[in-house]
N, CA, C and O of each residue as an XYZ file, in Angstrom:
620
protein
N      57.584     53.062     71.434
C      57.981     54.447     71.491
C      57.974     55.007     70.068
O      58.550     54.414     69.156
N      57.321     56.145     69.892
C      57.224     56.731     68.556
C      58.368     57.712     68.322
O      59.101     58.080     69.240
N      58.490     58.112     67.092
C      59.553     59.049     66.726
C      59.323     60.410     67.372
O      60.285     61.102     67.705
N      58.079     60.803     67.552
C      57.768     62.092     68.178
C      58.182     62.073     69.649
O      58.736     63.055     70.144
N      57.928     61.002     70.333
C      58.351     60.894     71.734
C      59.876     60.960     71.838
O      60.423     61.606     72.732
N      60.536     60.295     70.927
C      61.995     60.308     70.903
C      62.533     61.714     70.642
O      63.501     62.133     71.276
N      61.918     62.439     69.719
C      62.325     63.814     69.445
C      62.089     64.720     70.650
O      62.906     65.598     70.927
N      61.006     64.524     71.358
C      60.723     65.316     72.555
C      61.794     65.072     73.613
O      62.266     66.015     74.246
N      62.174     63.828     73.805
C      63.227     63.499     74.768
C      64.548     64.147     74.351
O      65.270     64.680     75.194
N      64.861     64.105     73.071
C      66.107     64.713     72.584
C      66.097     66.224     72.816
O      67.115     66.791     73.212
N      64.968     66.877     72.576
C      64.859     68.325     72.790
C      65.036     68.652     74.271
O      65.733     69.609     74.608
N      64.420     67.880     75.153
C      64.528     68.133     76.593
C      65.971     67.946     77.060
O      66.483     68.768     77.821
N      66.625     66.888     76.619
C      68.015     66.643     77.002
C      68.920     67.753     76.463
O      69.845     68.186     77.150
N      68.661     68.212     75.245
C      69.454     69.301     74.662
C      69.296     70.590     75.455
O      70.279     71.296     75.682
N      68.080     70.907     75.879
C      67.847     72.113     76.679
C      68.560     72.021     78.026
O      69.158     72.997     78.480
N      68.501     70.876     78.654
C      69.204     70.703     79.928
C      70.710     70.843     79.753
O      71.378     71.456     80.586
N      71.241     70.288     78.691
C      72.678     70.393     78.427
C      73.079     71.841     78.131
O      74.151     72.290     78.537
N      72.208     72.568     77.421
C      72.506     73.968     77.094
C      72.596     74.830     78.346
O      73.316     75.828     78.353
N      71.893     74.469     79.385
C      71.943     75.212     80.643
C      73.076     74.701     81.527
O      73.765     75.496     82.167
N      73.272     73.409     81.569
C      74.228     72.810     82.501
C      75.687     73.037     82.110
O      76.513     73.285     82.988
N      76.026     72.961     80.845
C      77.429     73.058     80.423
C      78.037     74.424     80.746
O      79.124     74.464     81.324
N      77.388     75.559     80.401
C      77.979     76.854     80.776
C      78.075     77.049     82.294
O      79.039     77.642     82.778
N      77.103     76.565     83.034
C      77.155     76.672     84.493
C      78.323     75.876     85.050
O      79.005     76.326     85.970
N      78.548     74.715     84.504
C      79.663     73.885     84.953
C      81.000     74.552     84.639
O      81.907     74.558     85.471
N      81.118     75.116     83.432
C      82.370     75.806     83.068
C      82.640     76.972     84.015
O      83.772     77.166     84.457
N      81.604     77.744     84.326
C      81.756     78.866     85.248
C      82.187     78.374     86.625
O      83.027     78.998     87.274
N      81.623     77.275     87.066
C      81.990     76.689     88.358
C      83.461     76.265     88.367
O      84.167     76.510     89.345
N      83.921     75.640     87.300
C      85.319     75.199     87.204
C      86.261     76.403     87.232
O      87.288     76.371     87.911
N      85.921     77.454     86.506
C      86.759     78.653     86.483
C      86.816     79.290     87.866
O      87.890     79.691     88.313
N      85.675     79.390     88.553
C      85.658     79.957     89.904
C      86.486     79.113     90.866
O      87.200     79.652     91.712
N      86.393     77.800     90.740
C      87.170     76.908     91.594
C      88.665     77.080     91.341
O      89.451     77.141     92.286
N      89.057     77.158     90.081
C      90.468     77.354     89.748
C      90.964     78.711     90.235
O      92.110     78.838     90.666
N      90.101     79.729     90.166
C      90.483     81.049     90.674
C      90.731     80.979     92.174
O      91.630     81.648     92.683
N      89.951     80.183     92.880
C      90.148     80.004     94.319
C      91.507     79.362     94.601
O      92.183     79.730     95.561
N      91.898     78.416     93.775
C      93.219     77.791     93.911
C      94.312     78.842     93.713
O      95.296     78.861     94.453
N      94.144     79.711     92.720
C      95.136     80.766     92.472
C      95.197     81.745     93.640
O      96.284     82.164     94.037
N      94.055     82.111     94.190
C      94.046     83.032     95.334
C      94.724     82.396     96.545
O      95.437     83.076     97.284
N      94.509     81.106     96.751
C      95.180     80.418     97.863
C      96.689     80.390     97.653
O      97.452     80.547     98.606
N      97.122     80.193     96.414
C      98.562     80.193     96.121
C      99.151     81.584     96.354
O     100.246     81.708     96.903
N      98.436     82.626     95.943
C      98.920     83.987     96.188
C      99.015     84.261     97.682
O      99.963     84.898     98.141
N      98.032     83.782     98.440
C      98.067     83.982     99.885
C      99.248     83.248    100.516
O      99.900     83.768    101.421
N      99.515     82.042    100.033
C     100.674     81.294    100.546
C     101.974     82.039    100.244
O     102.863     82.109    101.092
N     102.082     82.590     99.049
C     103.284     83.331     98.684
C     103.418     84.618     99.496
O     104.524     85.016     99.862
N     102.290     85.262     99.774
C     102.326     86.449    100.636
C     102.846     86.092    102.028
O     103.655     86.819    102.606
N     102.376     84.974    102.553
C     102.828     84.523    103.868
C     104.322     84.230    103.848
O     105.044     84.590    104.778
N     104.782     83.576    102.787
C     106.218     83.286    102.669
C     107.026     84.580    102.568
O     108.109     84.689    103.143
N     106.493     85.558    101.833
C     107.195     86.836    101.709
C     107.298     87.539    103.061
O     108.342     88.098    103.397
N     106.210     87.509    103.836
C     106.241     88.167    105.143
C     107.210     87.456    106.092
O     107.917     88.111    106.858
N     107.246     86.134    106.043
C     108.208     85.387    106.860
C     109.638     85.715    106.443
O     110.514     85.915    107.284
N     109.857     85.766    105.133
C     111.184     86.099    104.612
C     111.579     87.510    105.061
O     112.713     87.738    105.482
N     110.643     88.446    104.967
C     110.935     89.832    105.345
C     111.262     89.953    106.827
O     112.115     90.752    107.214
N     110.588     89.161    107.654
C     110.870     89.206    109.093
C     112.279     88.704    109.392
O     112.940     89.209    110.299
N     112.738     87.716    108.634
C     114.069     87.147    108.857
C     115.189     87.931    108.182
O     116.307     87.981    108.695
N     114.895     88.548    107.029
C     115.950     89.167    106.222
C     115.811     90.684    106.088
O     116.577     91.307    105.352
N     114.871     91.272    106.768
C     114.671     92.733    106.743
C     114.372     93.263    105.341
O     114.735     94.391    105.008
N     113.718     92.457    104.535
C     113.329     92.866    103.184
C     112.660     91.703    102.479
O     112.788     90.552    102.897
N     111.942     92.011    101.403
C     111.226     90.976    100.655
C     112.150     90.219     99.711
O     113.180     90.739     99.280
N     111.774     89.000     99.399
C     112.525     88.185     98.440
C     112.289     88.720     97.039
O     111.186     89.160     96.716
N     113.317     88.686     96.210
C     113.201     89.159     94.838
C     113.073     88.011     93.845
O     113.010     88.239     92.637
N     113.035     86.776     94.348
C     112.832     85.621     93.477
C     112.100     84.535     94.261
O     112.134     84.504     95.492
N     111.443     83.653     93.525
C     110.739     82.546     94.174
C     111.707     81.564     94.815
O     111.370     80.913     95.804
N     112.916     81.454     94.253
C     113.914     80.541     94.820
C     114.241     80.926     96.257
O     114.471     80.058     97.098
N     114.262     82.212     96.536
C     114.536     82.664     97.904
C     113.388     82.343     98.851
O     113.560     82.335    100.070
N     112.223     82.079     98.285
C     111.067     81.694     99.100
C     110.961     80.178     99.249
O     110.007     79.677     99.844
N     111.929     79.454     98.714
C     111.953     78.001     98.845
C     111.179     77.267     97.781
O     110.767     76.127     97.993
N     110.969     77.905     96.624
C     110.237     77.254     95.534
C     111.212     76.944     94.415
O     111.392     77.743     93.496
N     111.833     75.793     94.495
C     112.751     75.311     93.467
C     113.831     76.302     93.110
O     114.356     77.018     93.964
N     114.153     76.330     91.823
C     115.191     77.236     91.331
C     114.577     78.386     90.546
O     115.275     79.097     89.822
N     113.280     78.563     90.693
C     112.570     79.576     89.912
C     112.996     80.981     90.305
O     113.298     81.264     91.465
N     113.012     81.841     89.316
C     113.350     83.233     89.595
C     112.083     84.052     89.811
O     111.718     84.333     90.953
N     111.407     84.438     88.732
C     110.237     85.293     88.898
C     108.954     84.696     88.322
O     107.932     85.382     88.292
N     108.971     83.450     87.866
C     107.763     82.817     87.333
C     107.658     81.385     87.848
O     108.608     80.608     87.746
N     106.498     81.046     88.400
C     106.182     79.680     88.810
C     104.745     79.382     88.383
O     104.055     80.244     87.839
N     104.315     78.171     88.632
C     102.984     77.737     88.206
C     102.256     77.087     89.371
O     102.879     76.532     90.276
N     100.917     77.162     89.337
C     100.102     76.499     90.349
C      99.173     75.518     89.634
O      98.586     75.835     88.599
N      99.052     74.319     90.211
C      98.226     73.263     89.626
C      96.932     73.116     90.412
O      96.747     73.768     91.440
N      96.041     72.264     89.933
C      94.729     72.097     90.563
C      94.819     71.542     91.983
O      93.893     71.730     92.773
N      95.906     70.869     92.317
C      96.069     70.359     93.680
C      96.790     71.371     94.576
O      97.320     71.016     95.629
N      96.803     72.639     94.140
C      97.375     73.751     94.910
C      98.875     73.590     95.154
O      99.391     74.005     96.192
N      99.562     72.989     94.196
C     101.005     72.796     94.289
C     101.685     73.872     93.451
O     101.345     74.073     92.285
N     102.636     74.553     94.049
C     103.389     75.596     93.355
C     104.745     75.021     92.969
O     105.472     74.502     93.816
N     105.085     75.117     91.672
C     106.376     74.595     91.223
C     106.849     75.364     90.000
O     106.115     76.185     89.449
N     108.090     75.093     89.575
C     108.580     75.735     88.367
C     108.248     74.938     87.112
O     108.711     75.293     86.028
N     107.464     73.876     87.225
C     107.049     73.080     86.072
C     105.653     73.515     85.617
O     104.739     73.655     86.429
N     105.508     73.723     84.322
C     104.220     74.157     83.787
C     103.278     72.993     83.490
O     102.178     73.216     82.984
N     103.675     71.774     83.787
C     102.840     70.606     83.529
C     101.583     70.654     84.404
O     101.680     70.703     85.630
N     100.432     70.638     83.785
C      99.154     70.664     84.509
C      98.846     71.989     85.176
O      98.030     72.040     86.097
N      99.479     73.061     84.731
C      99.299     74.364     85.376
C      97.941     74.974     85.070
O      97.438     74.891     83.949
N      97.361     75.588     86.094
C      96.128     76.355     85.937
C      96.432     77.842     85.798
O      95.797     78.551     85.017
N      97.408     78.296     86.562
C      97.787     79.707     86.577
C      99.304     79.844     86.544
O     100.028     78.990     87.055
N      99.771     80.924     85.941
C     101.169     81.305     85.970
C     101.313     82.396     87.021
O     100.631     83.418     86.949
N     102.187     82.191     87.988
C     102.418     83.163     89.050
C     103.694     83.926     88.755
O     104.723     83.328     88.441
N     103.629     85.244     88.854
C     104.763     86.087     88.515
C     105.057     87.043     89.664
O     104.141     87.613     90.256
N     106.319     87.211     89.971
C     106.787     88.139     90.998
C     107.430     89.334     90.296
O     108.427     89.181     89.590
N     106.853     90.530     90.491
C     107.366     91.730     89.836
C     107.425     92.881     90.828
O     107.194     92.706     92.024
N     107.739     94.056     90.307
C     107.764     95.265     91.120
C     106.360     95.669     91.528
O     105.388     95.034     91.119
N     106.244     96.707     92.322
C     104.968     97.111     92.891
C     104.268     98.191     92.086
O     103.257     98.721     92.547
N     104.752     98.536     90.920
C     104.152     99.609     90.137
C     102.734     99.251     89.708
O     102.499     98.189     89.132
N     101.804    100.137     89.991
C     100.422    100.010     89.522
C      99.785     98.691     89.947
O      99.163     98.016     89.127
N      99.930     98.323     91.185
C      99.467     97.014     91.660
C      97.957     96.865     91.597
O      97.463     95.766     91.344
N      97.215     97.931     91.818
C      95.760     97.809     91.872
C      95.166     97.365     90.546
O      94.088     96.773     90.530
N      95.846     97.638     89.422
C      95.309     97.240     88.130
C      96.075     96.077     87.518
O      95.807     95.700     86.377
N      97.011     95.508     88.241
C      97.844     94.407     87.747
C      98.603     94.796     86.486
O      98.854     93.950     85.627
N      98.962     96.042     86.369
C      99.717     96.503     85.212
C     101.156     96.030     85.262
O     101.589     95.425     86.242
N     101.884     96.307     84.211
C     103.281     95.884     84.146
C     104.112     96.637     85.179
O     103.855     97.805     85.467
N     105.087     95.968     85.717
C     105.959     96.592     86.708
C     107.385     96.145     86.496
O     107.660     95.278     85.667
N     108.278     96.734     87.240
C     109.685     96.378     87.134
C     110.015     95.185     88.004
O     109.132     94.420     88.392
N     111.285     95.033     88.306
C     111.741     93.924     89.134
C     111.329     94.155     90.584
O     111.278     95.292     91.053
N     111.040     93.071     91.280
C     110.696     93.174     92.694
C     111.908     93.678     93.462
O     113.047     93.390     93.098
N     111.658     94.430     94.526
C     112.747     94.963     95.338
C     112.580     94.480     96.762
O     111.588     93.836     97.103
N     113.559     94.797     97.587
C     113.487     94.416     98.994
C     112.403     95.197     99.718
O     112.009     94.825    100.824
N     111.912     96.283     99.108
C     110.913     97.123     99.763
C     109.504     96.935     99.222
O     108.541     97.282     99.906
N     109.354     96.402     98.023
C     108.026     96.271     97.429
C     107.992     95.140     96.397
O     108.994     94.849     95.742
N     106.837     94.517     96.268
C     106.654     93.472     95.262
C     105.178     93.376     94.898
O     104.314     93.906     95.597
N     104.909     92.701     93.807
C     103.547     92.368     93.399
C     103.544     90.944     92.881
O     104.455     90.541     92.158
N     102.530     90.184     93.246
C     102.358     88.813     92.766
C     101.148     88.782     91.841
O     100.060     89.219     92.214
N     101.345     88.262     90.633
C     100.273     88.138     89.650
C      99.956     86.668     89.415
O     100.852     85.823     89.416
N      98.681     86.371     89.215
C      98.249     85.023     88.833
C      97.470     85.146     87.527
O      96.340     85.633     87.511
N      98.086     84.700     86.433
C      97.468     84.769     85.107
C      97.001     83.381     84.695
O      97.778     82.429     84.752
N      95.743     83.251     84.281
C      95.276     81.926     83.850
C      96.029     81.460     82.607
O      96.372     82.260     81.736
N      96.279     80.160     82.539
C      96.953     79.625     81.354
C      95.997     79.687     80.174
O      94.785     79.806     80.354
N      96.536     79.607     78.979
C      95.746     79.790     77.758
C      94.613     78.781     77.615
O      93.589     79.094     77.007
N      94.770     77.592     78.152
C      93.734     76.572     77.994
C      92.543     76.796     78.916
O      91.522     76.121     78.788
N      92.669     77.745     79.850
C      91.586     77.998     80.789
C      91.467     79.497     81.056
O      91.836     79.959     82.136
N      90.953     80.272     80.078
C      90.863     81.715     80.267
C      89.814     82.084     81.314
O      88.861     81.339     81.549
N      90.004     83.231     81.930
C      89.069     83.733     82.940
C      88.602     85.109     82.490
O      89.216     86.120     82.831
N      87.524     85.149     81.730
C      87.047     86.397     81.140
C      86.513     87.375     82.179
O      86.525     88.583     81.941
N      86.049     86.890     83.317
C      85.478     87.774     84.336
C      86.546     88.492     85.156
O      86.338     89.633     85.569
N      87.678     87.847     85.398
C      88.712     88.435     86.264
C      90.046     88.650     85.567
O      90.799     89.542     85.956
N      90.354     87.870     84.564
C      91.654     87.986     83.916
C      92.765     87.631     84.884
O      92.670     86.641     85.610
N      93.811     88.429     84.897
C      94.922     88.242     85.821
C      94.569     88.894     87.149
O      94.147     90.050     87.191
N      94.742     88.149     88.229
C      94.519     88.728     89.551
C      95.877     88.978     90.196
O      96.849     88.280     89.906
N      95.937     89.981     91.075
C      97.221     90.301     91.686
C      97.029     90.778     93.115
O      95.935     91.153     93.535
N      98.129     90.748     93.840
C      98.185     91.256     95.199
C      99.571     91.857     95.395
O     100.546     91.378     94.817
N      99.658     92.905     96.209
C     100.946     93.579     96.376
C     101.393     93.576     97.826
O     100.640     93.208     98.727
N     102.624     93.989     98.031
C     103.174     94.073     99.377
C     102.443     95.125    100.203
O     102.495     95.090    101.432
N     101.765     96.054     99.547
C     101.000     97.084    100.250
C      99.606     96.603    100.616
O      98.826     97.351    101.206
N      99.285     95.357    100.270
C      97.977     94.802    100.588
C      96.921     95.077     99.539
O      95.752     94.752     99.749
N      97.294     95.664     98.421
C      96.336     95.940     97.349
C      95.997     94.654     96.619
O      96.857     93.805     96.384
N      94.734     94.529     96.269
C      94.285     93.394     95.461
C      93.679     93.952     94.196
O      92.911     94.914     94.232
N      94.030     93.337     93.066
C      93.549     93.876     91.812
C      93.219     92.816     90.788
O      93.384     91.617     91.012
N      92.746     93.304     89.651
C      92.402     92.455     88.522
C      92.742     93.223     87.256
O      92.601     94.445     87.209
N      93.191     92.509     86.228
C      93.522     93.177     84.976
C      92.281     93.676     84.250
O      92.395     94.463     83.310
N      91.105     93.237     84.665
C      89.855     93.674     84.041
C      89.444     95.049     84.573
O      88.814     95.818     83.848
N      89.786     95.374     85.817
C      89.444     96.672     86.382
C      89.070     96.584     87.845
O      89.012     95.498     88.421
N      88.812     97.754     88.450
C      88.541     97.824     89.886
C      87.240     97.109     90.272
O      87.190     96.435     91.300
N      86.201     97.248     89.466
C      84.936     96.580     89.790
C      85.093     95.069     89.744
O      84.557     94.355     90.592
N      85.828     94.585     88.754
C      86.078     93.144     88.653
C      86.929     92.668     89.816
O      86.727     91.566     90.324
N      87.885     93.493     90.243
C      88.758     93.102     91.349
C      87.951     92.863     92.613
O      88.208     91.909     93.349
N      86.979     93.723     92.866
C      86.130     93.555     94.046
C      85.394     92.226     93.984
O      85.346     91.496     94.973
N      84.826     91.911     92.837
C      84.084     90.651     92.680
C      85.015     89.437     92.696
O      84.661     88.390     93.240
N      86.181     89.572     92.112
C      87.100     88.437     92.019
C      87.708     88.062     93.356
O      87.984     86.888     93.604
N      87.920     89.036     94.215
C      88.546     88.768     95.499
C      87.531     88.507     96.605
O      87.906     88.206     97.738
N      86.249     88.621     96.279
C      85.212     88.337     97.259
C      85.233     86.855     97.590
O      85.500     86.031     96.715
N      84.960     86.510     98.817
C      84.994     85.112     99.245
C      83.896     84.343     98.664
O      83.777     83.145     98.923
């Protein structure tokens, strides 16, 4: 085997890696976003069950049966929601319903309205969607904007 053949092999492997690594990262981010959306859906279901029993929405995660957490919990890659940030992919936050479509800041959740936000942890940013959210009114949003929200919530 000559040095030229070896260089050709190195160039081909480098080109394949240059294409494969970004595609893999995008796949991992999309998969993690799916985990966050499933966690938000589970929390929505818990909120609706709570509302049916208590005539209003829960104002803390503890009332939904998630540990002793108040308004912040975490979701891991195995779709486990807990108050421990160990191995967290997303931070889930329960807030008021103000400006839910854009995932903007809101006040405290009330018995009549709430918004759930899923923000990616710093080690795994999501540049395409940012923070995704859903509200008691059924609105789905993204901190990036309305066009991103449509793409982020698409199946």
